[in-house]
C-alpha positions as CSV (number, residue, x, y, z in Angstrom):
1,I,135.6,48.4,78.9
2,E,131.8,49.5,80.5
3,K,130.8,47.9,76.8
4,L,132.9,44.8,77.1
5,R,131.6,44.1,80.8
6,D,128.0,45.2,80.6
7,N,127.8,42.3,76.6
8,C,129.3,40.1,77.5
9,N,128.3,36.5,77.9
10,E,130.8,34.1,79.7
11,K,131.7,33.8,83.2
12,R,135.2,33.1,81.9
13,D,135.4,36.0,79.5
14,L,134.0,38.8,82.2
15,A,136.6,38.0,85.7
16,I,139.3,38.0,82.8
17,I,138.4,41.7,81.2
18,D,137.3,42.6,85.2
19,L,140.7,41.1,86.7
20,L,142.5,43.1,84.0
21,Y,141.2,46.1,84.4
22,S,141.1,46.7,87.8
23,T,145.1,45.0,88.5
24,G,146.7,46.5,85.6
25,I,148.7,42.3,85.2
26,R,150.1,42.0,81.3
27,V,148.5,38.9,79.6
28,G,151.4,37.3,80.0
29,E,151.2,37.0,84.3
30,L,147.1,36.7,83.4
31,V,147.2,33.1,81.8
32,N,150.4,32.3,84.0
33,L,147.5,32.0,87.4
34,N,146.2,29.5,89.4
35,I,143.0,29.6,91.6
36,D,145.2,29.0,94.6
37,D,146.8,32.2,93.6
38,I,143.8,34.9,94.3
39,D,142.7,35.5,97.9
40,L,138.8,36.3,97.3
41,E,138.7,38.3,101.0
42,G,141.2,40.4,100.3
43,R,140.7,40.6,96.9
44,E,144.9,40.4,95.7
45,C,146.3,38.1,94.3
46,I,150.9,36.9,93.6
47,V,151.7,37.1,90.1
48,Y,154.6,36.7,88.7
49,G,156.5,39.1,86.2
50,K,159.0,39.7,83.9
51,G,161.7,37.9,85.1
52,D,160.1,35.9,87.4
53,K,160.6,38.6,89.3
54,E,156.6,38.0,92.3
55,R,154.4,40.7,93.1
56,R,151.4,41.1,94.9
57,V,148.4,42.6,93.2
58,Y,145.1,43.5,93.6
59,F,141.9,44.1,93.1
60,D,138.1,45.4,93.2
61,A,135.1,44.4,93.9
62,K,133.7,44.1,90.9
63,A,136.7,41.9,89.9
64,K,136.4,39.6,93.0
65,V,132.5,39.4,92.8
66,H,133.0,38.1,88.7
67,L,135.9,35.7,90.0
68,K,134.3,34.2,92.8
69,D,131.2,33.8,90.2
70,Y,133.7,32.5,87.5
71,I,135.8,30.4,90.3
72,N,132.9,28.2,91.4
73,T,132.2,26.7,88.0
74,R,136.1,24.9,88.3
75,T,137.4,22.0,89.8
76,D,141.9,22.0,88.4
77,K,144.8,23.8,88.9
78,A,144.8,26.8,86.3
79,L,142.4,30.1,86.2
80,F,141.6,30.6,82.7
81,V,141.2,27.3,80.9
82,T,139.7,27.2,77.2
83,L,136.1,26.8,77.1
84,D,135.8,23.4,75.3
85,A,137.2,20.4,76.9
86,P,139.9,19.6,77.4
87,H,139.6,23.2,79.1
88,D,143.4,23.3,78.6
89,R,144.9,26.6,80.2
90,L,145.0,29.7,78.4
91,K,147.3,31.2,76.5
92,I,148.4,35.0,75.4
93,S,146.9,34.2,72.2
94,G,143.6,33.1,73.5
95,V,143.2,35.8,75.2
96,E,143.7,38.4,72.7
97,I,141.6,36.6,70.3
98,R,138.7,36.4,72.4
99,L,139.1,40.4,73.1
100,R,139.5,41.4,70.1
101,K,136.4,39.1,69.1
102,L,134.0,40.5,71.7
103,G,135.2,43.8,70.8
104,R,134.1,43.0,66.6
105,K,131.0,42.1,68.0
106,L,129.9,45.4,69.9
107,S,131.9,47.3,67.0
108,L,135.2,48.2,69.0
109,E,138.4,49.1,66.8
110,R,142.2,47.9,68.7
111,V,140.8,46.0,71.3
112,H,143.7,44.6,72.9
113,P,144.8,43.0,76.9
114,H,147.2,45.8,76.8
115,K,144.9,48.5,77.0
116,F,143.0,47.6,80.5
117,R,147.0,47.4,81.2
118,R,147.3,51.5,79.9
119,S,143.6,52.2,81.0
120,M,143.9,50.9,85.1
121,A,147.7,52.8,85.2
122,T,145.4,55.6,83.6
123,R,143.1,56.1,85.9
124,A,144.7,55.5,89.0
125,I,147.3,58.5,88.3
126,D,143.9,60.4,86.9
127,K,142.7,60.1,90.3
128,G,146.0,61.2,92.5
129,M,147.7,57.3,92.7
130,P,151.2,58.8,93.8
131,I,153.4,57.6,90.4
132,E,155.3,55.1,93.3
133,Q,152.9,53.0,93.8
134,V,151.8,52.8,90.5
135,Q,155.0,51.4,89.1
136,K,155.4,48.7,92.1
137,I,151.2,47.4,91.1
138,L,152.7,47.0,87.3
139,G,155.9,45.7,88.1
140,H,158.6,48.5,86.8
141,S,161.8,48.6,87.5
142,Q,162.2,51.6,86.0
143,I,159.9,55.1,87.0
144,D,160.6,56.0,83.3
145,T,158.5,53.6,81.9
146,T,155.9,54.1,84.2
147,M,156.2,57.8,83.4
148,Q,154.7,57.0,80.2
149,Y,151.2,56.2,81.6
150,A,150.8,59.6,82.9
151,M,149.1,61.7,80.2
152,V,148.7,65.1,81.9
153,N,145.2,65.9,81.5
154,Q,144.9,70.2,82.4
155,N,142.1,70.0,84.9
156,N,144.8,67.6,87.3
157,V,146.7,70.5,87.0
158,K,144.9,72.7,87.8
159,T,142.9,71.1,90.4
160,A,146.3,69.8,92.1
161,H,147.7,73.2,92.0
162,Q,144.4,74.4,94.2
163,K,145.3,71.6,96.3
164,Y,148.6,71.5,96.7
165,L,149.5,75.5,96.1
166,A,146.8,77.5,96.0
């Protein structure tokens, strides 16, 4: 993710990478965002997940900077649009193709939008975020779905044991 971010030249692509990674949203949720769904000051946005369920997600300071830079170049409703005129709303396949292309340029294999979601969830769990909160952010109705992201890190187990039991 850092390698992609550091070698990204398009404001739009940088905003996509940061938003996917810091929020953990699905690519389908990303492409349906409108500019007015973004609250830069609150560093949050409203997304519509599976079954049109609405949820609030939050983004980090880096994403705010890159989103602001990108939004300042835009004038219409859709947040992410094609780079070439007539600037249609970006589709899921457009995001997938673009990320794969950026990855190939950097000799990174299998770069896919869902990896950003998975990375965010794993990072949140590793840093100690309660699984129920990760579930809410990801928009999972079942905790079992979220548990798939909880790869047990032995160092975390030791740290948690020392914190809670030792």
